[in-house]
N, C-alpha and C positions, 0 to 999 in steps of 0.2 A: 329880749327875744319872746314874742308872744306867738304861741303855738295854737293854730285853729284846729280843732278836732270835730270834723263833720262826718266821720266814717259811721256808716249804719252799724248799730251794735250786733245786728243779726247778720250772720254769714250766709245761711240759707234757711228755708223753711220746708218741711215735708209733711203734708197731712196735718197742718196745724201745730206741728212740733218744731220749735225753733231751736237752731244751733247758733249759739252767740260767740263772739270773740272771748267773752268772759268764761264760757264753758270750756272753750279751747285752752285758755290759760290755766284754768284749774286742773284740767286733766293732764296737761303737760307738767304742771308743778307737782301733782301726785306722783306721777311716773318717775320724775327725777328724784323725788324724796325717797321713793320705795328702793330705787337702784342704789342711791347713794347710802342709805341706812344699811342695806344688805352689804355693801362694801365695808361698812364700819363694823358690822357683826364679824366679817371675817378677820378684820384687822385686830379685833379685840379678843378673837378667839372663842366667841359665843356659840353655842349650839344652834345651828341653822335649821335643824330638823323641822321645826314648826314655825319658821320665819314667816312663811306666807300666811299661816293662820293669824299670827300676831299683827302682821301688817293689814289683814282685812279688818280685824276687830278695831285696830287703832284708826284706820281711815273711816270706817262706818261710825264709830262713836265720835270721831272728830267732826264728821259732817253733821251729826245729829246734834252735838252741842253748839256747832256754829249757827245751825238753823234755829235752835231753841233760844239762844241768846238774841237773835235778831227778832224773833217772834215777840218775846218778853219785852223788847225794847220798844216795839211798835205794837202793843197789845190791843190799842184801841182799833187800829186798821183791821187787824186780823180777826177781831171780834165781829166787825161789820162785814168782812170779806173772809169767811172761813175757807172758801174754795181755793184761796190763794196760799193756804199754809204749805201746801206740798209743791208749789210753783218754784221749783229750784232754778229753772232755766232762766229766769229774769234776774237772778242775783239774790242777795239777801242772806249772806253767810258772814258771821261775825268772827274776826280772827280770834279774839279772846275766847269765845266759845269753843272754837275749834281746838285751842290749846287745852282748855280744861277738860272737854269731852275726850279728846284724844288721850290725854294723861290718865283719866279714869279708865278708858279702855285698855290701855297698857298695863295699868296695875292689875286689872282683871286677867288680861292674857298671860302675863308672866306667872301669875299664881297657877292658872289652869295648866300651863305647859312647863312650868318649873324652870323658868330662865331668870337669872339674877336681874332684879328690878332696876337697881341703881346703875348697873352696867348698861342695861338696856336703854334707859332714858338718856344716858350720855352718848349712846350710838345713834340716837334719834335726833338729837338737838341740832347738829350742823345741817343735816338734810331738811329738817323742819323749817329752820329760819331761811334757808336758801329757797324752799318752795313758797314761803310767804312772800318773798320778794318778786319772784316769778309770776305768782298769782296776781299781782297788782298790775301786771301789764293788761289783764282784762278789765280791771277797774279804770284804766285810763280811757278806754273806748266806751265802756258801759257807762261812765258818768256817775256811778254810784257811790264814790268816795270823793266828794268835791271839796274843794277848798273854799274859804270865805272870798269876797270881792277884794280885789287888791288893785293898787296903782303900780305894783312892781313891774319892771320891764320883763320879767321872767313869769309868764303866766299861761294858763290854758283858757282858750275861749272855745266853749262848746256851742256848735251851730245846728246840730241835728236834734230836732224836737223829740226823736225817739229815745234820746239818751235819758238816763235817770236823774240828770241835774235838775232842780226846780226851774219852772219856766222864767222866773224872775231874773235867774242867772244865765239864761240863754243869751248868747252874743255879749257876755259881760266878761272881762278878764278876772280869774279866779286864781288863787294860789294852786299850784300844781301839786296838791297834796300827795298823789300817788307816787310821783318821782322821789319826793322826800322820804316816803316810807320805803320805797325800793332801795334807796341809797343807804337808810338806816339798816335795813335787813341784811344787804350785802356786806355792810361794814362789820355787823356782828358776825356774820358768816366768817369773814376772814380772821376776826379775833378767835373764835371758836376752833377754827382749823390750825392756828398757831398755838393756842392753850391745850389743845387736846393731846399733844405729845409731852406735855410736862407731867411730873409725877404728882397728880392731883388725886385725892380720894374719890372713889366712886360716887357718882352722883353730883360732884361739884360742877362738872361742865353744864349740866341741865340748869342747875341753880344759877350759874353765871349767865346763861341764856335768858332766863326769865328776869333777872335783875337788869340786864342790859336792855332788853326789849322794852320792858315796863318804863324804864327811865327814859329811853329815847322817845318811846309813845307819849309820855306826858308832856314832853316839850314840843313835839311837832304837831300835837292837837291844838295847839294855839292857833294854827292858821285854818282850822276847820270851823264849820258851823254845826255845832252839836248842842243837844239840850244840856242846859245847865243844872246840875243837881243841888249843889250848896256851896257856900264860900266862893262864888264865882268859878268853880271848878265843873268842867264838863264831865259827862258820864265816863268817857274813856280815861280822863285824868284821875277820876276817883278810883277806877279799877287798877290803873297804873300805880297808884300809891300802895294799894293792897299788894300787887305784884312785887313792887320793890321791896316792901317790908318782908313778905314771905321768902322771896328768893334770896335777899340779903341775909335774913336770919338763917335760912337752911345753908347758905354757903358759908357763913361763919361757923355754924356749928360743925359742919363737915371738915372745915380746915382746922379747927381748934379742938374737937373732942379728943379725948385720950384714947389711943389705939384706934385711930381713924380707918384702919384697915388697909386692904390692898391698894396700892397707887393705881391710877388710871392707865394701866398697862395691858397689853395683851394677855388673856387668860388662858388656861389649858382648856382645850376643846373637850367637852363632855361627850363621849360616844354613847348612843342609846344601848341599853342593856340588850343581851341577846339570850 
């Protein structure tokens, strides 16, 4: 089944400002992640007094990290076109950068507002991976996460020249990479939703998310056209290996360390001092 994608990536334009399907998907993904994570805060008994502040810092740092990873990856282009650095509306957000930036933002926010860090990242993990899957809907139309040319009967064929897929791949069957990525994220979401009710040490759920996501991303990157760094490995695959090592080691340490602490169960809500 070959799916032809000719939809205009731009929904509407006002005064030179474009609103794209990509932008809509990202906004919906962030909204769902915020609501879902707030529900997890309640379920785990975390203090919600400063939840809004933590969410703002996490979102802002995640977007900043996603953009910085993208800019560093395409440094030559942005050196020649510095005016495009802040052009978010046309895409250009790297998921690994969003995870790293958001993680650092949560580290800072939990220290400022004195919320347990490990419990917080566990509360964030399911909503984060769910949002990643939803965000890929925008990539389907935008054409900014294309797969390599394929003879497979299941393929995308981009026909709109305003999509971000290279001109040489217009009207050419390509691997439907965004679909693979969405399926991977939704599968991980299901696993996390099941595991989160188990007696795990705090922090283990997030470590599991990193390990599963990095492992899956390593394999599905084989159907993409990305820059090869070394040993025949693409950039995303190298980062995935680092993610698997860090996530796996963190998960093993949390599960085996002596006196691993409180299981991943609802905690007593801390009331603000009066």
